[in-house]
C-alpha positions in Angstrom: -73.0 -27.5 13.7 -69.4 -28.1 14.4 -66.9 -30.5 12.7 -64.3 -32.1 15.0 -61.8 -34.9 15.0 -63.1 -37.9 16.9 -62.0 -41.3 17.9 -62.7 -44.3 15.7 -64.9 -45.9 18.4 -67.1 -42.8 18.3 -68.0 -43.6 14.7 -69.2 -47.2 15.3 -72.7 -46.5 16.6 -73.7 -44.3 13.6 -72.0 -46.6 11.1 -74.0 -49.5 12.6 -77.3 -47.7 12.9 -77.2 -46.0 9.4 -75.3 -48.4 7.2 -75.5 -52.0 8.5 -78.2 -52.2 11.2 -78.9 -55.9 10.4 -75.3 -56.9 11.1 -73.5 -57.2 14.5 -71.7 -54.0 15.5 -68.3 -55.7 14.9 -69.2 -55.6 11.2 -68.6 -51.9 11.1 -65.4 -51.9 13.1 -62.6 -51.7 10.5 -59.3 -53.5 11.2 -57.5 -50.3 10.0 -59.6 -47.9 12.1 -56.5 -47.1 14.2 -54.7 -45.8 11.1 -57.5 -43.4 10.1 -58.5 -39.9 10.8 -62.1 -39.7 11.9 -64.4 -36.7 11.9 -67.8 -36.0 13.3 -70.4 -33.3 12.9 -72.0 -32.2 16.2 -75.4 -30.6 16.6 -75.1 -29.1 20.1 -73.3 -31.9 21.9 -74.9 -34.7 19.8 -72.8 -36.5 17.2 -75.0 -36.7 14.1 -72.7 -37.5 11.1 -69.3 -39.2 10.7 -66.6 -40.1 8.2 -63.3 -41.9 8.4 -60.3 -41.0 6.2 -57.3 -43.1 5.3 -54.3 -41.5 3.5 -51.9 -43.8 1.6 -49.4 -42.7 -1.1 -50.9 -39.2 -1.5 -54.4 -40.5 -1.9 -57.3 -40.2 0.6 -59.9 -42.9 0.8 -62.9 -41.8 2.8 -65.1 -44.6 4.2 -68.3 -45.0 6.2 -69.8 -41.5 5.6 -73.0 -41.7 7.5 -75.6 -39.3 9.0 -78.3 -40.2 11.5 -81.6 -40.5 9.6 -83.3 -37.6 11.4 -80.5 -35.3 10.3 -80.4 -36.4 6.7 -81.3 -34.1 3.9 -80.0 -31.0 5.7 -76.6 -30.7 3.9 -74.6 -32.1 6.9 -72.8 -34.9 4.9 -72.1 -32.3 2.2 -70.4 -30.0 4.7 -68.4 -32.9 6.1 -67.2 -33.9 2.6 -66.3 -30.3 1.8 -64.3 -30.3 5.0 -62.3 -33.4 4.2 -61.8 -32.3 0.5 -60.4 -29.0 1.7 -58.1 -30.9 4.1 -56.9 -33.2 1.2 -56.1 -30.1 -0.9 -54.2 -28.5 1.9 -52.1 -31.7 2.3 -51.4 -31.6 -1.5 -52.9 -35.0 -1.9 -53.4 -36.1 -5.5 -56.7 -38.1 -5.3 -59.7 -38.7 -3.2 -61.7 -41.9 -3.6 -64.4 -44.0 -2.0 -66.4 -47.1 -2.4 -69.9 -45.6 -3.0 -73.1 -47.4 -2.7 -74.3 -47.4 -6.3 -77.6 -45.7 -5.4 -75.6 -42.8 -3.9 -73.5 -42.2 -7.0 -75.3 -38.9 -7.9 -74.5 -37.5 -4.5 -70.8 -38.0 -5.0 -70.9 -36.6 -8.5 -71.9 -33.2 -7.0 -68.4 -33.1 -5.6 -66.7 -33.7 -8.9 -66.2 -37.4 -8.3 -66.5 -39.7 -11.3 -67.4 -43.4 -11.5 -64.5 -45.6 -12.3 -67.0 -48.4 -13.3 -65.1 -50.7 -10.9 -68.1 -52.4 -9.2 -68.5 -55.0 -6.4 -71.1 -56.3 -4.0 -71.0 -56.7 -0.3 -73.8 -58.3 1.8 -76.3 -57.6 -1.0 -75.3 -54.0 -1.5 -73.9 -52.8 -4.9 -70.9 -50.5 -4.8 -68.9 -48.6 -7.4 -65.5 -46.9 -6.8 -65.7 -43.1 -7.2 -62.7 -40.8 -7.4 -61.6 -37.2 -8.0 -58.1 -36.1 -9.0 -57.0 -32.9 -7.1 
């Protein structure tokens, strides 16, 4: 497994397949994708997990963390999060946050993230904002 910087367009297929398969692919293409840093985990030459990071005012928001179904449960997303958390600390950022699907809250708590209890819904999915101060 290798983590590398990738182009935003390389994230779209996995975002679509894993997160919003019932929506058109344009649904997962973010207006601000050109402003982000995008990382992927490769197994051999195959892209299997992705995340997009956006840094504003010493805060990193990560978005669209997704791993192909056949590669889930192997710690790949955890490695990717550890990678971006380390990067945020090296940049002396003060906070990392995300809009987490409510049913994934326990996963993010393993990384020291806490629920802000700011909740919202999108296309029938419930989300809560999770954060960690660095």
